N, CA and C atoms of all chains as a GROMACS GRO file, in nm:
protein
  627
    1MET      N    1   9.862   7.197   4.124
    1MET     CA    2   9.733   7.231   4.250
    1MET      C    3   9.794   7.398   4.314
    2LYS      N    4   9.677   7.424   4.390
    2LYS     CA    5   9.658   7.550   4.463
    2LYS      C    6   9.567   7.525   4.611
    3LYS      N    7   9.658   7.575   4.722
    3LYS     CA    8   9.618   7.618   4.872
    3LYS      C    9   9.500   7.736   4.854
    4LEU      N   10   9.336   7.664   4.917
    4LEU     CA   11   9.238   7.760   4.954
    4LEU      C   12   9.229   7.713   5.129
    5SER      N   13   9.187   7.843   5.166
    5SER     CA   14   9.151   7.861   5.293
    5SER      C   15   9.002   7.890   5.338
    6VAL      N   16   8.902   7.773   5.348
    6VAL     CA   17   8.790   7.780   5.372
    6VAL      C   18   8.717   7.836   5.540
    7VAL      N   19   8.697   7.959   5.510
    7VAL     CA   20   8.620   8.008   5.649
    7VAL      C   21   8.491   7.944   5.674
    8VAL      N   22   8.473   7.887   5.810
    8VAL     CA   23   8.323   7.871   5.803
    8VAL      C   24   8.300   7.987   5.879
    9ALA      N   25   8.190   8.062   5.796
    9ALA     CA   26   8.153   8.154   5.868
    9ALA      C   27   8.043   8.169   5.996
   10GLY      N   28   8.034   8.075   6.037
   10GLY     CA   29   7.932   8.058   6.160
   10GLY      C   30   8.065   8.045   6.289
   11THR      N   31   8.129   8.039   6.272
   11THR     CA   32   8.282   7.991   6.374
   11THR      C   33   8.388   8.050   6.358
   12GLY      N   34   8.420   8.094   6.238
   12GLY     CA   35   8.544   8.124   6.162
   12GLY      C   36   8.624   8.059   6.176
   13GLN      N   37   8.599   7.923   6.191
   13GLN     CA   38   8.762   7.810   6.162
   13GLN      C   39   8.748   7.872   6.040
   14ILE      N   40   8.895   7.800   6.009
   14ILE     CA   41   8.978   7.786   5.912
   14ILE      C   42   9.046   7.695   5.887
   15ARG      N   43   8.933   7.602   5.722
   15ARG     CA   44   8.978   7.469   5.708
   15ARG      C   45   9.088   7.505   5.561
   16ASP      N   46   9.174   7.488   5.621
   16ASP     CA   47   9.361   7.459   5.458
   16ASP      C   48   9.302   7.370   5.382
   17VAL      N   49   9.282   7.346   5.246
   17VAL     CA   50   9.263   7.262   5.159
   17VAL      C   51   9.333   7.218   5.055
   18GLU      N   52   9.391   7.184   4.981
   18GLU     CA   53   9.474   7.189   4.886
   18GLU      C   54   9.364   7.143   4.748
   19ILE      N   55   9.374   7.216   4.648
   19ILE     CA   56   9.332   7.152   4.497
   19ILE      C   57   9.349   7.143   4.407
   20GLN      N   58   9.305   7.062   4.341
   20GLN     CA   59   9.364   7.039   4.223
   20GLN      C   60   9.265   7.094   4.078
   21PRO      N   61   9.324   7.075   3.950
   21PRO     CA   62   9.224   7.132   3.851
   21PRO      C   63   9.063   7.053   3.844
   22GLY      N   64   8.983   7.099   3.844
   22GLY     CA   65   8.852   7.029   3.853
   22GLY      C   66   8.795   7.011   3.951
   23THR      N   67   8.847   7.014   4.070
   23THR     CA   68   8.758   7.043   4.194
   23THR      C   69   8.642   7.120   4.198
   24THR      N   70   8.534   7.052   4.240
   24THR     CA   71   8.442   7.111   4.236
   24THR      C   72   8.433   7.167   4.377
   25ALA      N   73   8.308   7.281   4.390
   25ALA     CA   74   8.256   7.346   4.511
   25ALA      C   75   8.249   7.209   4.598
   26GLY      N   76   8.142   7.141   4.534
   26GLY     CA   77   8.073   6.980   4.636
   26GLY      C   78   8.201   6.934   4.655
   27ASP      N   79   8.284   6.876   4.601
   27ASP     CA   80   8.362   6.815   4.599
   27ASP      C   81   8.460   6.868   4.739
   28VAL      N   82   8.460   7.008   4.734
   28VAL     CA   83   8.551   7.065   4.892
   28VAL      C   84   8.442   7.027   4.992
   29LEU      N   85   8.354   7.102   4.978
   29LEU     CA   86   8.237   7.078   5.097
   29LEU      C   87   8.261   6.927   5.150
   30HIS      N   88   8.209   6.870   5.043
   30HIS     CA   89   8.212   6.709   5.112
   30HIS      C   90   8.326   6.628   5.162
   31GLN      N   91   8.480   6.709   5.139
   31GLN     CA   92   8.607   6.683   5.205
   31GLN      C   93   8.617   6.736   5.346
   32LEU      N   94   8.532   6.844   5.357
   32LEU     CA   95   8.527   6.907   5.476
   32LEU      C   96   8.370   6.858   5.559
   33ASN      N   97   8.330   6.780   5.494
   33ASN     CA   98   8.212   6.736   5.598
   33ASN      C   99   8.112   6.859   5.601
   34LEU      N  100   8.072   6.924   5.542
   34LEU     CA  101   8.012   7.053   5.529
   34LEU      C  102   7.893   7.059   5.434
   35PRO      N  103   7.801   6.950   5.430
   35PRO     CA  104   7.716   6.924   5.359
   35PRO      C  105   7.625   7.014   5.302
   36ASP      N  106   7.586   7.073   5.407
   36ASP     CA  107   7.472   7.206   5.423
   36ASP      C  108   7.523   7.349   5.410
   37TYR      N  109   7.631   7.320   5.335
   37TYR     CA  110   7.688   7.452   5.305
   37TYR      C  111   7.678   7.500   5.183
   38LEU      N  112   7.699   7.626   5.154
   38LEU     CA  113   7.731   7.695   4.998
   38LEU      C  114   7.895   7.757   5.031
   39LEU      N  115   7.925   7.768   4.920
   39LEU     CA  116   8.108   7.822   4.894
   39LEU      C  117   8.038   7.942   4.818
   40SER      N  118   8.162   8.021   4.866
   40SER     CA  119   8.116   8.165   4.787
   40SER      C  120   8.254   8.213   4.809
   41LYS      N  121   8.260   8.330   4.748
   41LYS     CA  122   8.403   8.435   4.825
   41LYS      C  123   8.359   8.543   4.892
   42GLY      N  124   8.272   8.541   4.922
   42GLY     CA  125   8.200   8.642   5.031
   42GLY      C  126   8.078   8.689   4.967
   43PRO      N  127   7.953   8.776   5.055
   43PRO     CA  128   7.831   8.806   5.006
   43PRO      C  129   7.845   8.882   4.882
   44ASN      N  130   7.947   8.966   4.879
   44ASN     CA  131   7.907   9.038   4.756
   44ASN      C  132   7.954   8.972   4.639
   45GLU      N  133   7.974   8.808   4.616
   45GLU     CA  134   7.982   8.677   4.513
   45GLU      C  135   7.906   8.626   4.529
   46PRO      N  136   7.894   8.552   4.406
   46PRO     CA  137   7.727   8.445   4.401
   46PRO      C  138   7.801   8.371   4.489
   47PHE      N  139   7.730   8.253   4.508
   47PHE     CA  140   7.785   8.138   4.539
   47PHE      C  141   7.843   8.052   4.477
   48PHE      N  142   7.902   7.941   4.464
   48PHE     CA  143   7.933   7.847   4.351
   48PHE      C  144   7.851   7.720   4.392
   49ALA      N  145   7.782   7.661   4.233
   49ALA     CA  146   7.705   7.570   4.253
   49ALA      C  147   7.827   7.435   4.244
   50SER      N  148   7.734   7.349   4.317
   50SER     CA  149   7.784   7.230   4.345
   50SER      C  150   7.898   7.161   4.303
   51ALA      N  151   7.825   7.193   4.122
   51ALA     CA  152   7.915   7.110   4.032
   51ALA      C  153   7.979   7.163   3.990
   52GLU      N  154   8.023   7.309   4.041
   52GLU     CA  155   8.100   7.419   3.940
   52GLU      C  156   8.276   7.426   4.012
   53SER      N  157   8.360   7.391   3.930
   53SER     CA  158   8.499   7.380   3.898
   53SER      C  159   8.532   7.528   3.979
   54VAL      N  160   8.594   7.500   4.125
   54VAL     CA  161   8.658   7.627   4.167
   54VAL      C  162   8.816   7.691   4.116
   55TYR      N  163   8.848   7.579   4.116
   55TYR     CA  164   8.981   7.590   4.072
   55TYR      C  165   9.049   7.725   4.001
   56ASP      N  166   8.956   7.730   3.855
   56ASP     CA  167   8.986   7.828   3.770
   56ASP      C  168   8.920   7.959   3.823
   57LYS      N  169   8.838   7.960   3.972
   57LYS     CA  170   8.775   8.071   4.007
   57LYS      C  171   8.850   8.142   4.126
   58VAL      N  172   8.951   8.083   4.173
   58VAL     CA  173   9.015   8.104   4.269
   58VAL      C  174   9.195   8.122   4.258
   59LYS      N  175   9.230   8.169   4.356
   59LYS     CA  176   9.341   8.261   4.342
   59LYS      C  177   9.447   8.117   4.454
   60ASP      N  178   9.560   8.080   4.416
   60ASP     CA  179   9.650   7.983   4.516
   60ASP      C  180   9.679   8.072   4.638
   61GLY      N  181   9.651   8.065   4.756
   61GLY     CA  182   9.626   8.101   4.868
   61GLY      C  183   9.497   8.162   4.929
   62GLU      N  184   9.413   8.206   4.819
   62GLU     CA  185   9.275   8.225   4.852
   62GLU      C  186   9.216   8.206   4.994
   63LYS      N  187   9.093   8.334   5.048
   63LYS     CA  188   9.025   8.316   5.124
   63LYS      C  189   8.880   8.307   5.106
   64ILE      N  190   8.803   8.211   5.069
   64ILE     CA  191   8.674   8.218   5.062
   64ILE      C  192   8.598   8.119   5.197
   65PHE      N  193   8.448   8.172   5.175
   65PHE     CA  194   8.365   8.149   5.279
   65PHE      C  195   8.258   8.052   5.228
   66ALA      N  196   8.230   7.958   5.369
   66ALA     CA  197   8.108   7.864   5.389
   66ALA      C  198   7.989   7.919   5.425
   67SER      N  199   7.930   7.912   5.400
   67SER     CA  200   7.786   7.969   5.511
   67SER      C  201   7.688   7.893   5.449
   68THR      N  202   7.583   7.851   5.580
   68THR     CA  203   7.461   7.784   5.574
   68THR      C  204   7.366   7.820   5.465
   69LYS      N  205   7.272   7.768   5.393
   69LYS     CA  206   7.202   7.781   5.333
   69LYS      C  207   7.100   7.845   5.335
   70ALA      N  208   7.057   7.984   5.292
   70ALA     CA  209   6.976   8.075   5.406
   70ALA      C  210   6.911   8.086   5.254
   71GLU      N  211   6.763   8.154   5.252
   71GLU     CA  212   6.694   8.234   5.165
   71GLU      C  213   6.592   8.336   5.198
   72VAL      N  214   6.595   8.470   5.175
   72VAL     CA  215   6.516   8.615   5.230
   72VAL      C  216   6.396   8.517   5.139
   73GLY      N  217   6.273   8.545   5.195
   73GLY     CA  218   6.122   8.483   5.135
   73GLY      C  219   6.021   8.451   5.256
   74VAL      N  220   5.892   8.468   5.198
   74VAL     CA  221   5.798   8.414   5.238
   74VAL      C  222   5.729   8.344   5.170
   75ALA      N  223   5.616   8.233   5.127
   75ALA     CA  224   5.553   8.132   5.044
   75ALA      C  225   5.553   8.252   4.924
   76VAL      N  226   5.451   8.360   4.961
   76VAL     CA  227   5.444   8.448   4.833
   76VAL      C  228   5.545   8.474   4.753
   77CYS      N  229   5.654   8.499   4.805
   77CYS     CA  230   5.794   8.529   4.706
   77CYS      C  231   5.824   8.496   4.728
   78ALA      N  232   5.848   8.317   4.726
   78ALA     CA  233   5.960   8.216   4.682
   78ALA      C  234   6.019   8.254   4.526
   79MET      N  235  15.479  10.377   6.787
   79MET     CA  236  15.423  10.378   6.882
   79MET      C  237  15.366  10.257   6.988
   80ARG      N  238  15.437  10.303   7.149
   80ARG     CA  239  15.344  10.187   7.236
   80ARG      C  240  15.232  10.169   7.288
   81ILE      N  241  15.211  10.055   7.291
   81ILE     CA  242  15.068   9.972   7.318
   81ILE      C  243  15.083   9.925   7.441
   82ARG      N  244  14.984   9.962   7.494
   82ARG     CA  245  14.962   9.901   7.640
   82ARG      C  246  14.843   9.818   7.650
   83ASP      N  247  14.846   9.692   7.684
   83ASP     CA  248  14.784   9.570   7.670
   83ASP      C  249  14.649   9.578   7.818
   84LEU      N  250  14.551   9.621   7.773
   84LEU     CA  251  14.466   9.644   7.895
   84LEU      C  252  14.376   9.523   7.961
   85GLY      N  253  14.384   9.420   7.860
   85GLY     CA  254  14.325   9.301   7.865
   85GLY      C  255  14.210   9.269   7.847
   86THR      N  256  14.109   9.181   7.816
   86THR     CA  257  14.015   9.142   7.784
   86THR      C  258  13.886   9.166   7.845
   87ARG      N  259  13.770   9.188   7.749
   87ARG     CA  260  13.627   9.189   7.860
   87ARG      C  261  13.542   9.156   7.728
   88PRO      N  262  13.406   9.110   7.816
   88PRO     CA  263  13.288   9.068   7.749
   88PRO      C  264  13.245   9.190   7.600
   89ALA      N  265  13.233   9.120   7.524
   89ALA     CA  266  13.167   9.242   7.424
   89ALA      C  267  13.016   9.241   7.483
   90PRO      N  268  12.970   9.365   7.467
   90PRO     CA  269  12.813   9.410   7.516
   90PRO      C  270  12.716   9.306   7.444
   91ALA      N  271  12.591   9.298   7.486
   91ALA     CA  272  12.515   9.190   7.491
   91ALA      C  273  12.459   9.193   7.327
   92ALA      N  274  12.449   9.366   7.304
   92ALA     CA  275  12.386   9.358   7.124
   92ALA      C  276  12.491   9.278   7.033
   93LEU      N  277  12.631   9.326   7.081
   93LEU     CA  278  12.712   9.244   6.963
   93LEU      C  279  12.702   9.119   6.994
   94GLN      N  280  12.716   9.058   7.121
   94GLN     CA  281  12.700   8.924   7.093
   94GLN      C  282  12.626   8.824   7.015
   95ASN      N  283  12.494   8.890   7.025
   95ASN     CA  284  12.340   8.893   6.969
   95ASN      C  285  12.393   8.865   6.785
   96LEU      N  286  12.461   8.977   6.792
   96LEU     CA  287  12.441   9.013   6.622
   96LEU      C  288  12.542   8.958   6.577
   97PHE      N  289  12.655   8.882   6.653
   97PHE     CA  290  12.778   8.798   6.591
   97PHE      C  291  12.680   8.650   6.638
   98ALA      N  292  12.574   8.649   6.719
   98ALA     CA  293  12.522   8.487   6.738
   98ALA      C  294  12.444   8.431   6.607
   99ARG      N  295  12.343   8.561   6.567
   99ARG     CA  296  12.279   8.566   6.498
   99ARG      C  297  12.373   8.491   6.333
  100VAL      N  298  12.443   8.563   6.314
  100VAL     CA  299  12.552   8.582   6.181
  100VAL      C  300  12.606   8.401   6.142
  101THR      N  301  12.678   8.384   6.294
  101THR     CA  302  12.711   8.225   6.294
  101THR      C  303  12.608   8.136   6.316
  102ARG      N  304  12.495   8.149   6.288
  102ARG     CA  305  12.434   8.060   6.364
  102ARG      C  306  12.312   8.083   6.200
  103GLY      N  307  12.326   8.173   6.140
  103GLY     CA  308  12.238   8.127   6.036
  103GLY      C  309  12.088   8.213   6.040
  104GLN      N  310  12.035   8.247   5.952
  104GLN     CA  311  11.827   8.329   5.982
  104GLN      C  312  11.799   8.247   6.098
  105ALA      N  313  11.766   8.304   6.173
  105ALA     CA  314  11.620   8.252   6.238
  105ALA      C  315  11.514   8.235   6.144
  106PRO      N  316  11.436   8.120   6.146
  106PRO     CA  317  11.312   8.137   6.106
  106PRO      C  318  11.244   8.225   6.097
  107PRO      N  319  11.119   8.255   5.989
  107PRO     CA  320  11.067   8.385   6.000
  107PRO      C  321  10.905   8.342   6.115
  108PRO      N  322  10.888   8.451   6.175
  108PRO     CA  323  10.778   8.430   6.311
  108PRO      C  324  10.643   8.406   6.198
  109ILE      N  325  10.571   8.287   6.251
  109ILE     CA  326  10.433   8.246   6.188
  109ILE      C  327  10.382   8.373   6.259
  110VAL      N  328  10.284   8.447   6.142
  110VAL     CA  329  10.147   8.492   6.213
  110VAL      C  330  10.057   8.419   6.238
  111GLU      N  331   9.982   8.432   6.378
  111GLU     CA  332   9.848   8.341   6.371
  111GLU      C  333   9.731   8.407   6.331
  112ARG      N  334   9.644   8.329   6.239
  112ARG     CA  335   9.570   8.397   6.162
  112ARG      C  336   9.438   8.368   6.270
  113ARG      N  337   9.382   8.526   6.251
  113ARG     CA  338   9.265   8.558   6.351
  113ARG      C  339   9.141   8.445   6.313
  114GLN      N  340   9.059   8.341   6.375
  114GLN     CA  341   8.950   8.292   6.358
  114GLN      C  342   8.856   8.353   6.411
  115LEU      N  343   8.813   8.460   6.318
  115LEU     CA  344   8.660   8.485   6.373
  115LEU      C  345   8.539   8.414   6.330
  116PRO      N  346   8.451   8.477   6.362
  116PRO     CA  347   8.330   8.450   6.261
  116PRO      C  348   8.262   8.544   6.211
  117TYR      N  349   8.228   8.540   6.094
  117TYR     CA  350   8.210   8.670   5.991
  117TYR      C  351   8.096   8.771   6.070
  118TRP      N  352   8.032   8.780   6.178
  118TRP     CA  353   7.954   8.881   6.217
  118TRP      C  354   8.088   8.963   6.322
  119GLN      N  355   8.175   8.863   6.354
  119GLN     CA  356   8.219   8.959   6.452
  119GLN      C  357   8.387   9.013   6.360
  120GLU      N  358   8.408   8.944   6.206
  120GLU     CA  359   8.502   9.029   6.198
  120GLU      C  360   8.453   9.144   6.111
  121HIS      N  361   8.358   9.129   6.082
  121HIS     CA  362   8.229   9.270   5.992
  121HIS      C  363   8.199   9.323   6.121
  122GLY      N  364   8.238   9.377   6.232
  122GLY     CA  365   8.250   9.476   6.321
  122GLY      C  366   8.091   9.484   6.383
  123TRP      N  367   7.987   9.338   6.410
  123TRP     CA  368   7.885   9.306   6.467
  123TRP      C  369   7.934   9.293   6.647
  124ALA      N  370   7.866   9.358   6.727
  124ALA     CA  371   7.890   9.348   6.842
  124ALA      C  372   7.735   9.286   6.924
  125GLN      N  373   7.790   9.148   7.059
  125GLN     CA  374   7.698   9.095   7.061
  125GLN      C  375   7.708   9.103   7.210
  126GLN      N  376   7.547   9.102   7.298
  126GLN     CA  377   7.542   9.119   7.390
  126GLN      C  378   7.430   9.012   7.455
  127GLY      N  379   7.453   8.907   7.491
  127GLY     CA  380   7.421   8.777   7.536
  127GLY      C  381   7.342   8.749   7.400
  128ASN      N  382   7.201   8.751   7.371
  128ASN     CA  383   7.159   8.690   7.248
  128ASN      C  384   7.117   8.801   7.138
  129ILE      N  385   7.189   8.887   7.163
  129ILE     CA  386   7.140   9.019   7.063
  129ILE      C  387   7.247   9.032   7.039
  130TYR      N  388   7.273   9.069   6.855
  130TYR     CA  389   7.343   9.126   6.806
  130TYR      C  390   7.333   9.290   6.759
  131THR      N  391   7.421   9.333   6.764
  131THR     CA  392   7.414   9.475   6.667
  131THR      C  393   7.527   9.560   6.600
  132GLY      N  394   7.463   9.578   6.450
  132GLY     CA  395   7.606   9.627   6.348
  132GLY      C  396   7.503   9.620   6.223
  133SER      N  397   7.605   9.619   6.125
  133SER     CA  398   7.586   9.713   6.017
  133SER      C  399   7.576   9.545   5.893
  134TYR      N  400   7.457   9.518   5.818
  134TYR     CA  401   7.502   9.460   5.662
  134TYR      C  402   7.572   9.600   5.586
  135GLN      N  403   7.657   9.563   5.495
  135GLN     CA  404   7.771   9.604   5.439
  135GLN      C  405   7.779   9.572   5.294
  136THR      N  406   7.772   9.636   5.212
  136THR     CA  407   7.757   9.589   5.053
  136THR      C  408   7.896   9.664   5.013
  137PRO      N  409   7.898   9.724   4.871
  137PRO     CA  410   7.994   9.774   4.832
  137PRO      C  411   7.911   9.900   4.802
  138TYR      N  412   7.746   9.931   4.765
  138TYR     CA  413   7.676  10.016   4.709
  138TYR      C  414   7.604  10.076   4.870
  139ALA      N  415   7.582  10.029   4.985
  139ALA     CA  416   7.521  10.078   5.084
  139ALA      C  417   7.534   9.963   5.221
  140ALA      N  418   7.526  10.062   5.326
  140ALA     CA  419   7.538   9.968   5.478
  140ALA      C  420   7.389  10.014   5.530
  141PHE      N  421   7.345   9.908   5.576
  141PHE     CA  422   7.257   9.935   5.658
  141PHE      C  423   7.236   9.905   5.828
  142GLN      N  424   7.205   9.976   5.935
  142GLN     CA  425   7.217   9.935   6.036
  142GLN      C  426   7.130   9.792   6.067
  143GLY      N  427   7.143   9.705   6.170
  143GLY     CA  428   7.086   9.638   6.171
  143GLY      C  429   7.073   9.565   6.326
  144TRP      N  430   7.012   9.483   6.390
  144TRP     CA  431   7.018   9.392   6.485
  144TRP      C  432   6.963   9.238   6.496
  145ILE      N  433   7.014   9.165   6.532
  145ILE     CA  434   6.955   9.035   6.545
  145ILE      C  435   6.926   8.954   6.677
  146GLU      N  436   6.827   8.882   6.694
  146GLU     CA  437   6.794   8.830   6.800
  146GLU      C  438   6.801   8.681   6.770
  147GLN      N  439   6.899   8.608   6.858
  147GLN     CA  440   6.911   8.438   6.856
  147GLN      C  441   6.799   8.371   6.955
  148GLU      N  442   6.679   8.339   6.933
  148GLU     CA  443   6.606   8.296   7.027
  148GLU      C  444   6.621   8.159   7.091
  149ARG      N  445   6.576   8.134   7.209
  149ARG     CA  446   6.648   7.995   7.290
  149ARG      C  447   6.645   7.877   7.184
  150SER      N  448   6.514   7.875   7.137
  150SER     CA  449   6.524   7.789   7.050
  150SER      C  450   6.538   7.755   6.891
  151GLY      N  451   6.661   7.859   6.886
  151GLY     CA  452   6.746   7.869   6.799
  151GLY      C  453   6.695   7.925   6.692
  152ARG      N  454   6.584   7.934   6.677
  152ARG     CA  455   6.510   8.059   6.571
  152ARG      C  456   6.619   8.149   6.573
  153ILE      N  457   6.647   8.251   6.438
  153ILE     CA  458   6.740   8.347   6.470
  153ILE      C  459   6.644   8.486   6.385
  154ASN      N  460   6.623   8.590   6.420
  154ASN     CA  461   6.538   8.682   6.370
  154ASN      C  462   6.634   8.825   6.327
  155PHE      N  463   6.621   8.831   6.197
  155PHE     CA  464   6.696   8.938   6.141
  155PHE      C  465   6.638   9.107   6.118
  156TYR      N  466   6.671   9.200   6.197
  156TYR     CA  467   6.596   9.298   6.169
  156TYR      C  468   6.707   9.427   6.098
  157ILE      N  469   6.649   9.479   6.004
  157ILE     CA  470   6.698   9.583   5.939
  157ILE      C  471   6.627   9.738   5.937
  158TYR      N  472   6.723   9.802   5.971
  158TYR     CA  473   6.673   9.967   5.937
  158TYR      C  474   6.664  10.052   5.861
  159ASN      N  475   6.568  10.077   5.821
  159ASN     CA  476   6.527  10.208   5.678
  159ASN      C  477   6.582  10.161   5.583
  160PRO      N  478   6.523  10.016   5.528
  160PRO     CA  479   6.554   9.981   5.390
  160PRO      C  480   6.525  10.105   5.286
  161SER      N  481   6.638  10.113   5.171
  161SER     CA  482   6.634  10.237   5.088
  161SER      C  483   6.533  10.216   4.996
  162ASN      N  484   6.508  10.296   4.877
  162ASN     CA  485   6.409  10.261   4.808
  162ASN      C  486   6.454  10.150   4.686
  163ASN      N  487   6.553  10.125   4.662
  163ASN     CA  488   6.599   9.988   4.606
  163ASN      C  489   6.590   9.903   4.657
  164ILE      N  490   6.593   9.865   4.787
  164ILE     CA  491   6.532   9.730   4.878
  164ILE      C  492   6.412   9.726   4.853
  165ARG      N  493   6.332   9.858   4.872
  165ARG     CA  494   6.183   9.866   4.845
  165ARG      C  495   6.112   9.785   4.750
  166SER      N  496   6.235   9.811   4.593
  166SER     CA  497   6.146   9.753   4.518
  166SER      C  498   6.239   9.635   4.455
  167HIS      N  499   6.280   9.576   4.490
  167HIS     CA  500   6.327   9.428   4.514
  167HIS      C  501   6.237   9.346   4.525
  168SER      N  502   6.192   9.205   4.432
  168SER     CA  503   6.101   9.132   4.434
  168SER      C  504   6.090   9.070   4.569
  169HIS      N  505   6.152   9.071   4.675
  169HIS     CA  506   6.134   9.023   4.779
  169HIS      C  507   6.109   9.079   4.910
  170TRP      N  508   6.053   9.239   4.834
  170TRP     CA  509   6.060   9.334   4.937
  170TRP      C  510   5.930   9.306   5.034
  171THR      N  511   5.830   9.221   4.969
  171THR     CA  512   5.694   9.176   5.080
  171THR      C  513   5.779   9.059   5.210
  172CYS      N  514   5.875   9.026   5.173
  172CYS     CA  515   5.934   8.938   5.293
  172CYS      C  516   6.013   9.013   5.393
  173PHE      N  517   5.985   9.162   5.383
  173PHE     CA  518   6.012   9.253   5.479
  173PHE      C  519   5.899   9.333   5.590
  174GLN      N  520   5.875   9.283   5.691
  174GLN     CA  521   5.786   9.346   5.765
  174GLN      C  522   5.804   9.390   5.822
  175HIS      N  523   5.750   9.537   5.858
  175HIS     CA  524   5.772   9.621   5.946
  175HIS      C  525   5.707   9.612   6.078
  176ARG      N  526   5.789   9.686   6.190
  176ARG     CA  527   5.777   9.632   6.298
  176ARG      C  528   5.823   9.744   6.402
  177GLY      N  529   5.774   9.866   6.328
  177GLY     CA  530   5.736   9.995   6.385
  177GLY      C  531   5.885  10.083   6.376
  178ASN      N  532   5.850  10.202   6.364
  178ASN     CA  533   5.994  10.328   6.412
  178ASN      C  534   6.074  10.267   6.291
  179ASP      N  535   6.040  10.226   6.148
  179ASP     CA  536   6.153  10.201   6.070
  179ASP      C  537   6.192  10.067   6.050
  180TRP      N  538   6.177   9.974   6.143
  180TRP     CA  539   6.246   9.809   6.185
  180TRP      C  540   6.175   9.745   6.101
  181TYR      N  541   6.264   9.660   6.043
  181TYR     CA  542   6.207   9.524   5.964
  181TYR      C  543   6.224   9.407   6.010
  182LEU      N  544   6.181   9.349   6.006
  182LEU     CA  545   6.199   9.206   5.996
  182LEU      C  546   6.248   9.153   5.881
  183VAL      N  547   6.326   9.097   5.848
  183VAL     CA  548   6.328   9.012   5.713
  183VAL      C  549   6.334   8.868   5.709
  184HIS      N  550   6.198   8.859   5.700
  184HIS     CA  551   6.172   8.665   5.727
  184HIS      C  552   6.198   8.648   5.640
  185MET      N  553   6.304   8.505   5.665
  185MET     CA  554   6.388   8.408   5.557
  185MET      C  555   6.265   8.264   5.527
  186GLY      N  556   6.254   8.243   5.440
  186GLY     CA  557   6.196   8.132   5.359
  186GLY      C  558   6.275   8.012   5.412
  187ARG      N  559   6.413   8.042   5.419
  187ARG     CA  560   6.505   7.893   5.451
  187ARG      C  561   6.562   7.964   5.552
  188GLU      N  562   6.592   7.920   5.692
  188GLU     CA  563   6.636   7.978   5.779
  188GLU      C  564   6.805   7.942   5.793
  189PRO      N  565   6.907   8.031   5.833
  189PRO     CA  566   7.026   8.046   5.832
  189PRO      C  567   7.022   7.927   5.955
  190ARG      N  568   7.144   7.895   5.960
  190ARG     CA  569   7.196   7.774   6.091
  190ARG      C  570   7.261   7.895   6.186
  191ASP      N  571   7.300   7.981   6.092
  191ASP     CA  572   7.389   8.068   6.231
  191ASP      C  573   7.392   8.210   6.172
  192VAL      N  574   7.382   8.288   6.278
  192VAL     CA  575   7.363   8.474   6.277
  192VAL      C  576   7.472   8.514   6.099
  193SER      N  577   7.598   8.452   6.134
  193SER     CA  578   7.699   8.531   5.963
  193SER      C  579   7.636   8.476   5.878
  194SER      N  580   7.566   8.322   5.857
  194SER     CA  581   7.503   8.285   5.736
  194SER      C  582   7.385   8.413   5.703
  195GLY      N  583   7.321   8.404   5.794
  195GLY     CA  584   7.217   8.534   5.797
  195GLY      C  585   7.286   8.644   5.693
  196ILE      N  586   7.341   8.699   5.794
  196ILE     CA  587   7.407   8.821   5.760
  196ILE      C  588   7.444   8.843   5.631
  197MET      N  589   7.491   8.733   5.607
  197MET     CA  590   7.570   8.726   5.449
  197MET      C  591   7.440   8.745   5.354
  198THR      N  592   7.349   8.651   5.339
  198THR     CA  593   7.233   8.658   5.281
  198THR      C  594   7.182   8.775   5.245
  199ILE      N  595   7.125   8.852   5.391
  199ILE     CA  596   7.063   8.946   5.407
  199ILE      C  597   7.190   9.070   5.267
  200GLU      N  598   7.277   9.041   5.289
  200GLU     CA  599   7.390   9.136   5.222
  200GLU      C  600   7.408   9.072   5.086
  201ARG      N  601   7.389   8.972   5.088
  201ARG     CA  602   7.390   8.896   4.914
  201ARG      C  603   7.260   8.982   4.850
  202LEU      N  604   7.143   8.985   4.938
  202LEU     CA  605   7.008   9.042   4.887
  202LEU      C  606   6.990   9.199   4.840
  203ILE      N  607   7.076   9.306   4.934
  203ILE     CA  608   7.072   9.429   4.951
  203ILE      C  609   7.168   9.459   4.804
  204LYS      N  610   7.278   9.393   4.813
  204LYS     CA  611   7.396   9.400   4.620
  204LYS      C  612   7.282   9.378   4.547
  205GLU      N  613   7.209   9.285   4.539
  205GLU     CA  614   7.103   9.244   4.446
  205GLU      C  615   7.038   9.366   4.412
  206ALA      N  616   7.004   9.414   4.509
  206ALA     CA  617   6.868   9.510   4.511
  206ALA      C  618   6.932   9.620   4.454
  207TYR      N  619   7.053   9.633   4.441
  207TYR     CA  620   7.123   9.773   4.408
  207TYR      C  621   7.189   9.776   4.288
  208GLU      N  622   7.172   9.624   4.182
  208GLU     CA  623   7.287   9.573   4.082
  208GLU      C  624   7.130   9.561   3.982
  209ARG      N  625   7.003   9.561   4.034
  209ARG     CA  626   6.868   9.567   3.907
  209ARG      C  627   6.852   9.669   3.824
   0.00000   0.00000   0.00000
């Protein structure tokens, strides 16, 4: 088991969770009732895919971010 | 040697505290409160009404910015004088010049909060420098 602190970027609220091996980013977001969010270690790291296991990619006690989905773009540069 | 008994008197408070701590055992360590700040605030942006000012920060470069949150909920992100790396990015067409080297960053998919938008732009800047 690993402990994770998920920071909801918009509010700064910290949600503590404990995850087991194989837990995916989608599992975490579902558990925290953050369906429209994405998990990442920060803006300098890529987002975790929903089906991606986060267990091996985070350290025990690590802080990660949940931010809402957003994309820079207009129709011509999607 | 002759000893004269002068009676007893209370020990100084500091000594009393020390003995009390030894007999009670160690007190539990204090819990440090975690600061629960939104990303924009944690990263040095300032808010005045519906306007935020600060900088988009990446390991490669930082760019001055300001953000306007409209009453409708729509959020407009501006960046000052984007570098050549950003201008060479495939999303450069999404930066609309607004005069005096300020650019509006058009969001195809709009973030629901200021922090998520800042993170999105910082991610794009990083990408521009890693290409």
